[in-house]
C-alpha positions in Angstrom: 23.5 -15.6 13.2 23.7 -14.1 9.8 27.2 -12.5 9.4 27.2 -8.8 8.8 30.2 -6.5 8.6 29.0 -3.7 6.2 28.9 -1.3 9.1 28.9 -1.3 13.0 25.4 -1.9 13.8 25.9 -2.0 17.6 27.2 1.7 17.5 24.1 3.1 15.7 21.3 4.8 17.4 17.9 4.7 15.5 16.8 7.9 14.0 13.9 6.5 12.2 10.9 4.6 13.7 8.8 2.5 11.3 5.3 1.3 12.0 4.4 -1.9 10.3 7.7 -3.9 9.6 6.1 -6.3 6.9 7.7 -7.6 3.8 7.2 -4.4 1.7 9.0 -2.2 4.4 11.9 -4.7 4.7 12.4 -4.9 0.9 11.9 -1.1 0.3 12.5 1.6 3.0 14.8 -0.6 5.0 17.0 -1.3 1.9 17.4 2.3 1.2 18.5 2.8 4.8 20.9 0.0 4.4 22.3 1.5 1.3 22.8 4.7 3.1 24.5 3.2 6.1 26.9 1.3 3.9 28.0 4.7 2.4 29.3 5.7 5.9 26.3 7.7 7.0 25.4 7.4 10.7 21.8 8.6 10.5 19.0 6.4 9.2 19.0 3.3 11.2 15.5 2.1 12.0 13.7 0.7 15.0 10.3 -0.8 14.0 6.9 -1.1 15.8 4.5 -3.9 15.1 1.0 -2.9 16.3 -0.2 -6.5 16.7 1.8 -9.5 15.4 5.1 -10.7 17.0 5.8 -13.1 14.1 8.3 -10.9 12.3 10.0 -9.8 15.5 10.3 -13.4 16.7 11.7 -14.6 13.3 14.2 -11.8 12.8 15.3 -11.8 16.5 17.1 -15.0 16.0 19.5 -13.3 13.7 19.9 -10.0 15.4 17.4 -8.5 13.0 19.6 -9.0 10.1 17.8 -10.7 7.1 18.3 -11.1 3.4 16.9 -9.4 0.4 16.6 -11.7 -2.6 16.2 -10.2 -6.0 14.4 -12.2 -8.5 15.1 -13.6 -11.2 18.9 -13.0 -10.5 18.6 -14.7 -7.1 21.2 -12.3 -5.7 21.0 -12.3 -1.9 22.1 -9.3 0.2 22.1 -9.0 3.9 20.2 -6.0 5.2 21.3 -4.6 8.6 19.5 -1.3 8.8 16.7 -2.6 11.2 18.0 -2.7 14.7 14.9 -4.1 16.6 11.2 -4.3 16.7 8.7 -3.6 19.6 5.3 -5.3 19.5 2.8 -2.9 20.8 0.2 -5.5 21.7 2.5 -7.0 24.2 3.1 -3.6 26.0 3.0 -0.2 24.6 5.6 1.6 26.6 8.8 0.5 24.9 7.2 1.8 21.6 6.2 5.1 23.0 9.6 5.4 24.6 11.1 4.9 21.2 8.9 7.6 19.7 9.9 10.0 22.5 13.7 9.5 21.8 15.1 13.0 20.8 17.3 11.2 18.3 14.2 10.1 16.3 13.3 12.7 13.8 11.2 10.7 11.3 8.4 8.0 11.5 7.6 6.0 8.5 4.5 4.0 8.0 3.3 0.9 6.1 0.1 -0.4 7.6 -2.0 -0.7 4.5 -5.0 1.4 3.8 -7.2 -0.1 6.4 -4.7 0.6 9.2 -5.5 4.3 9.2 -8.8 3.8 10.9 -10.5 6.2 8.5 -14.0 6.3 7.0 -12.8 5.3 3.6 -9.3 5.8 2.1 -8.1 9.3 3.0 -11.2 10.1 4.9 -11.8 11.3 8.4 -11.3 9.2 11.5 -13.8 6.5 12.1 -15.0 6.7 15.7 -16.9 3.4 15.3 -13.7 1.4 15.1 -12.9 -0.5 18.2 -9.2 0.5 18.2 -10.3 4.2 18.0 -12.9 3.8 20.8 -10.1 2.1 22.9 -7.7 5.0 22.3 -10.3 7.6 23.1 -10.9 5.9 26.5 -7.2 5.1 27.2 -5.3 7.7 25.3 -2.0 6.9 27.1 -2.1 3.2 26.2 -3.0 3.3 22.4 -3.5 0.4 20.1 -4.2 2.2 16.8 -1.9 3.8 14.3 -3.4 7.3 14.9 -3.4 6.8 18.6 0.3 5.6 18.7 1.5 8.6 16.6 -0.6 11.1 18.8 0.6 9.8 22.1 4.2 9.7 20.9 3.9 13.4 19.8 2.1 14.3 23.1 5.1 12.8 25.1 7.7 14.8 23.0 5.7 18.0 23.5 5.7 17.4 27.2 9.4 16.8 27.2 10.2 19.9 25.1 11.3 17.7 22.1 10.7 18.7 18.6 8.0 16.6 17.0 9.0 13.9 14.6 7.7 14.1 10.9 5.4 11.3 9.9 5.9 9.9 6.3 3.3 7.5 5.1 4.5 4.9 2.6 1.1 3.3 1.9 -0.7 3.4 -1.4 -3.0 6.3 -0.6 -3.3 9.5 -2.7 -2.1 12.3 -0.5 -1.0 9.7 2.1 0.7 12.5 4.2 -2.7 14.5 4.3 -4.6 11.2 5.0 -2.4 10.6 8.0 -2.5 14.2 9.2 -6.3 14.0 9.0 -6.7 11.0 11.3 -4.1 12.0 13.7 -5.7 15.7 13.8 -9.2 14.2 14.2 -8.1 12.0 17.1 -6.4 15.0 18.7 -9.5 17.0 18.2 -11.4 14.4 20.3 -8.8 14.5 23.1 -8.3 18.3 23.2 -9.0 21.0 20.5 -5.8 22.8 21.8 -3.8 19.7 21.1 -5.2 19.4 17.6 -4.3 23.0 17.0 -0.7 22.2 18.0 -0.5 19.2 15.8 -1.7 21.1 12.7 0.7 23.9 13.5 3.9 21.9 14.4 3.8 18.4 12.9 5.0 17.6 9.2 3.3 14.9 7.4 5.1 14.6 4.1 3.5 12.4 1.4 5.5 9.8 -0.5 5.3 7.4 -3.5 6.7 4.0 -3.1 7.0 1.4 -5.8 8.4 -2.3 -5.6 6.9 -5.7 -6.2 7.3 -7.6 -2.9 5.4 -10.9 -2.9 4.9 -13.0 0.4 7.9 -15.2 1.4 6.9 -18.9 1.4 8.5 -22.1 2.8 9.5 -23.0 -0.6 11.5 -19.8 -0.9 13.2 -20.4 2.5 14.1 -24.0 1.3 15.6 -22.7 -1.9 17.8 -20.3 0.1 18.9 -23.0 2.5 19.8 -25.2 -0.4 22.0 -22.2 -1.7 23.7 -21.9 1.8 21.6 -18.9 3.1 19.9 -19.7 6.4 17.2 -17.0 7.1 13.9 -17.5 8.8 12.3 -14.6 7.1 14.0 -13.2 4.0 12.2 -10.9 1.7 11.8 -11.4 -2.2 11.7 -8.5 -4.6 12.0 -7.3 -8.2 15.1 -5.4 -9.1 13.1 -2.2 -9.7 12.7 0.1 -6.7 11.5 3.7 -6.4 10.7 6.1 -3.5 9.7 9.8 -4.0 9.4 11.8 -0.9 8.1 15.3 -0.3 11.1 17.1 1.4 9.4 18.5 4.5 11.2 17.4 7.6 11.7 20.3 10.1 13.6 18.2 12.6 15.9 16.8 10.1 16.2 13.5 8.2 18.5 10.9 6.9 20.4 11.9 3.7 18.2 9.5 1.7 19.0 11.1 -1.6 22.4 9.6 -1.2 20.8 6.1 -1.5 18.6 7.0 -4.6 15.4 8.4 -3.0 14.0 11.2 -5.0 13.3 14.1 -2.7 10.8 16.6 -4.2 8.7 19.6 -3.5 5.5 18.0 -4.5 4.9 14.3 -4.8 1.3 14.6 -6.1 1.9 13.9 -9.8 4.2 10.9 -9.1 1.6 9.5 -6.7 -1.4 9.9 -9.1 0.6 8.3 -12.0 1.6 5.3 -10.0 -1.6 4.7 -8.4 -3.7 5.1 -11.5 -1.4 3.3 -13.9 0.7 0.6 -12.0 -1.7 -0.1 -9.2 -4.9 -0.1 -11.3 -3.4 -2.4 -13.8 -2.2 -4.8 -11.0 -5.8 -4.8 -9.6 -7.1 -5.4 -13.2 -4.8 -8.5 -13.7 -5.7 -9.7 -10.2 -9.6 -9.7 -10.6 -9.6 -10.6 -14.3 -6.9 -13.2 -13.6 -8.9 -14.8 -10.8 -12.0 -15.1 -12.9 -9.9 -16.6 -15.7 -8.5 -19.2 -13.3 -5.0 -17.8 -12.9 -3.3 -18.2 -9.5 -0.4 -15.9 -10.2 -0.2 -12.3 -11.6 2.6 -13.4 -14.1 0.1 -16.0 -15.4 -2.6 -13.3 -15.9 0.0 -11.0 -17.7 0.8 -13.8 -20.0 -2.8 -14.2 -20.9 -3.2 -12.3 -24.3 -6.9 -11.5 -23.7 -6.2 -10.1 -20.2 -3.0 -8.3 -21.1 -4.6 -6.6 -24.1 -7.6 -5.4 -21.8 -5.2 -4.0 -19.2 -3.2 -2.2 -21.8 -6.4 -0.9 -23.2 -7.6 0.3 -19.7 -4.4 2.2 -19.1 -3.8 3.6 -22.6 -7.5 4.7 -23.4 -8.9 5.5 -20.0 -6.1 6.2 -17.6 -3.4 8.1 -19.5 -5.8 10.8 -20.8 -6.6 11.7 -17.2 -3.0 12.3 -16.2 -0.2 15.0 -16.5 3.2 13.6 -16.6 5.4 14.3 -13.6 8.8 15.9 -14.4 11.1 13.5 -16.3 8.4 10.9 -16.6 7.3 9.3 -19.9 3.9 7.8 -19.0 3.5 5.4 -22.0 7.1 4.0 -21.1 6.0 3.7 -17.5 3.0 1.8 -18.5 5.1 -0.5 -20.7 7.5 -1.1 -17.8 4.8 -1.9 -15.3 3.2 -4.5 -17.6 6.7 -6.1 -18.1 7.4 -6.2 -14.4 4.0 -8.0 -13.9 5.2 -10.7 -16.3 8.2 -11.7 -14.0 7.5 -15.3 -13.4 10.4 -15.6 -10.8 8.3 -13.4 -8.5 5.0 -15.3 -7.9 2.5 -12.7 -6.8 -0.8 -14.4 -6.0 -3.9 -12.9 -7.7 -6.0 -13.5 -4.6 -3.4 -11.4 -2.6 -3.3 -8.5 -5.0 -7.1 -8.7 -5.0 -7.5 -8.4 -1.3 -9.0 -5.2 0.3 -10.6 -3.9 -3.0 -13.0 -1.8 -1.0 -10.0 0.2 0.3 -7.8 0.0 -2.8 -10.1 0.7 -5.7 -11.4 4.1 -4.5 -7.9 5.4 -4.8 -6.5 3.3 -7.7 -9.6 3.5 -10.1 -12.3 5.9 -9.0 -10.3 9.1 -9.7 -10.0 7.9 -13.3 -13.7 7.1 -13.6 -14.6 10.6 -12.3 -12.2 12.2 -14.6 -13.6 10.4 -17.5 -17.2 11.2 -16.6 -16.4 14.8 -15.9 -14.9 15.1 -19.5 -18.0 13.3 -21.0 -15.8 10.4 -21.9 -16.7 6.6 -21.5 -14.8 4.4 -19.1 -15.9 0.8 -20.0 -12.7 -0.9 -19.0 -13.0 0.8 -15.6 -16.6 -0.6 -15.4 -15.4 -4.1 -16.3 -12.8 -3.9 -13.5 -15.4 -3.0 -10.9 -17.6 -5.7 -12.3 -14.8 -8.2 -11.8 -14.2 -7.1 -8.4 -17.8 -7.7 -7.5 -17.8 -11.1 -9.1 -14.8 -12.1 -7.1 -16.1 -11.0 -3.7 -19.9 -11.6 -4.1 -20.3 -13.7 -7.3 -21.2 -17.4 -7.4 -17.5 -18.3 -7.2 -16.5 -15.9 -4.6 -16.2 -18.6 -1.9 -13.6 -20.4 -4.0 -11.5 -17.3 -4.6 -11.5 -16.4 -0.8 -10.5 -12.8 -1.5 -9.9 -11.1 2.0 -11.4 -7.6 2.4 -11.3 -6.0 5.9 -13.7 -3.3 4.6 -16.5 -5.7 3.8 -18.6 -7.7 6.2 -20.0 -11.0 5.5 -22.0 -10.9 2.3 -24.6 -13.2 3.6 -26.4 -15.6 1.2 -25.5 -15.5 -2.5 -27.0 -12.6 -4.4 -27.7 -11.8 -8.1 -25.5 -9.2 -9.6 -27.9 -6.3 -9.3 -28.2 -6.1 -5.5 -24.7 -7.2 -4.9 -23.1 -4.6 -7.2 -25.4 -1.9 -5.9 -24.3 -2.6 -2.3 -20.7 -2.7 -3.2 -20.8 0.6 -5.1 -22.5 2.2 -2.1 -19.4 1.7 0.0 -17.5 5.0 1.1 -15.3 6.3 -1.7 -17.2 4.7 -4.7 -20.2 6.1 -6.6 -22.8 8.8 -5.8 -26.2 7.6 -6.8 -27.3 11.2 -6.7 -25.0 12.1 -9.6 -26.7 11.2 -12.9 -23.4 10.3 -14.6 -22.2 8.2 -11.8 -25.6 6.4 -11.7 -25.5 5.6 -15.3 -21.9 4.4 -14.9 -23.1 2.1 -12.0 -25.7 0.7 -14.3 -23.0 -0.2 -16.9 -21.0 -2.0 -14.1 -24.2 -4.0 -13.3 -24.4 -4.9 -17.0 -20.9 -6.1 -17.2 -21.2 -7.9 -13.8 -23.9 -10.1 -15.5 -21.3 -11.4 -17.9 -18.6 -11.7 -15.2 -21.1 -13.6 -12.9 -22.0 -16.3 -15.5 -19.7 -16.1 -18.6 -16.0 -16.5 -19.4 -14.2 -13.2 -18.5 -12.3 -13.4 -21.7 -15.3 -13.3 -23.8 -16.7 -10.3 -21.8 -13.4 -8.4 -22.3 -13.0 -9.3 -25.9 -16.6 -8.4 -26.8 -15.9 -4.9 -25.8 -12.7 -4.8 -27.8 -14.6 -6.0 -30.9 -17.3 -3.5 -30.4 -14.6 -0.7 -30.2 -13.1 -1.8 -33.4 -16.5 -1.8 -35.2 -17.1 1.7 -34.0 
């Protein structure tokens, strides 16, 4: 067992349920909770629910759900005790539903990635064709999807006369609170319009912005820790930087997260937009351009002068002009810090991992910038190059070697040339409208760049644009 004496864990009762206890949650929200509990607070301990996999539960259970956060490059290891247990819904849903019905629980936080919301495109309506959604409509009292789990938990609290919990999404979706409210409300509407009306009138879905780089833990990381005297089956690695900005809308109460450094604000929209369009878009750019340039790790892509220059140009000339600075933020400084963070070689973030699920990520990270630029009559060539690189990574002649996972894309079938491949990708929900002349012209630009990404060195394609810009 991992020794832990910072606070009396057995005496705590969870007040937060978290859905999706992957590495990011354990290096982010759970760390804030741990900091709060170390201050003497009694509210904020977490019980987690994994919708499908038992792997994290099984690994952490061997140490009583205590694990280590290791910050890189310092190597400092800190035991985290805020997570008290994990239920695996796929093994039986009742323990998770009982936890959600507990009157002591006032907040549910969520990290299930964009695909886990069962929506038609990021932030869209509920997708009734999803197998999990169909299951939950047929068996609402034994749900297997995120919307189904949340709704059934709320139904049971309503039946017991218990105030509803607030649901705080911590995924990289714009308006992630509204996105969560939409799919839960849509599912409720399918069950009973009166239930949907109750959800809309009584349940809070605060939005939040989260930021921390948390690469996947490897066996090499575990071995290095063992050599340093730290025995842990599933530690988490992270950079020193961490940020959490939350809309302060919690009618049933919440932990005093501000005591642990969380920024509680009235409106998170500006923070959300800046983070998604600057940091997340730049991360995607380095991932796709880096893959095409032969880089395995994000830090290698960030050290490649051609890729770094193009990424900086993307943010400076195309993204920043579309944004208003949130209170207290310096957007150019935020850009510079983000690029410096990506260069942290002690935190090996795989380009293929960051590139995964682009069909869900790019509509929220990049397309708002594209639309803002087109609406202003301004060009967006770097955005076009990023979309072309995504297409080359998932449908180009080298896509098989990259093995970029994307749950929103089916099998691409036999290899295609860039024109039909790019056209099909940009027709995905959340991308471009072929009926809009400006977006149609932009799509043609993406196709032209994809020709270079398909067959040429990505650095030459990116540099050619820079040279043309200098001549003009």
